N, C-alpha and C positions, 0 to 999 in steps of 0.2 A: 504494500500500500504506500501511497504518498501521504506523509503526515506533516502538516504545518505546525510548528511549535513557536509559541511566543517566548520572549526572553524575560523581561521584567515581571516579577510576580508569578512566573511559571518555572523557570530554571533557577532564578535567583529571587530573593526577596526584593520587594519594591523599595528602591532608594534612588530612582531616576532623578538626576542624570548620572548619579554614581552607580556602581555595581554593588548590589546588596549581597549578603551571605547566600551561599548555595542552599537551595531547598533540598532537604535530604533525599537522596537517591534519584534526583532528576537526571544528572549526567549518566549515572550507571544504567538507569532504565533506558535512556535514549541510545546509549551505545549497544546495549543488549538487543534493542529493537532493530538497530542497523545490522547487527550480526545475523539476525533472522531474515534479512533481505529487504527491509522497509527503507524507503527513501525519505530522508528528513529534510525539510525546508525550514530555515530560520525565518520566522515571519514576525517582524517587530516594527515598532514605531521608530526605533533608532535609525539614524542616518549619519553619514560622514564619519567623523572621528569617534563618536559615541558608538556607532555600529561596529567599527573596526575593533574597539575595545571589547565589545561583547563577543565578536567572532574569535578574537585572540583568547579571551577567557575560556571559551569552550575548547578551542584547539589545544591549549596547554593541558587541559584535562582529558585529552584523547577523543574529543567529539568534534568531527568536521561534518559540515552539512553539504548535501547535494547541491543546494542553491540557497541564496539569501535574498529575501524579499523579491523573489521572482520565481517563475515556474520551472525554469531550467537555467543552468549557468550562463548560457550564451544570450539569453533574452535581453533585448535592449528596449527601454521604455521610450515612448513618445506619446503624444496626445491621443493617439488612436488605440492605445493599449490600456486596458483597465489595470489598476494596481492590485486588484483582487487576485489572490493566489488560488489556483485550483489545487485541491487536495481531497483525499478520501476522508481524512480526519483532521480536526483542528484541536490542538491542546492549548488552552488559554485560561488564565485565572479569571477572566471575565465571563466565563460560561455561566449560564443559569445554575445556581447552586454552588458556584465557585470551583476552585481547583481541588480535585480529589487527591488523596495520598498517592504518591508515585508508585507504590507497590500495587495499588488497585488499578491505576492506569495501565501499568505493564501487564497485569493479569488480564485485563479486558482485551488488550491488543495482541498479546503474545501468542505465538503458535506453540509455545512450550506448555506443558501441563503444570501450572503453578496455581495453587489455591491458597492465597494468603489468608483467607477467612478461617481456614482450619489451623493456622499457625498463630501463636501469640502476637499481638500488635506491638511488637518491640523491635527496636533497631537491630537487636542481635539476631532475630530470626531472619529478617530481611537481609542483613549483612551476610549471614551464612549462605543464603541463596546466591547473592551476587558473587561472593568469594568462589563458590562452586562453579558458577557460570563462567567466570573469567579465568578459571584455572584450566579450562579445556583448551 
């Protein structure tokens, strides 16, 4: 699937124009989804230098996007092209009901058989899952 992901409030806590602290398991979940073959698009209000800071923040942590604020890397904007990104799914803290826990998001999208509802809602249970996933 093509998944559009917001940055502020979704990958990191809202501190715009600064970069807030990472939301637990956001980066790990997105990397795991990429490993399953999903294409990720960074879909954010940020532009210019602030956008580059967000891209670099993710890159340093091992997350690189298929495209940023566009449908594919080579797309060039002009007045005839909508800024709306096409995706199968959009992950954004501004969803009705807000942003779910990243373990729940991963569980809903993943092709892996992971049921976090049967595990304790603790960082340790989720951490063990990601440790196992990334050790392969």
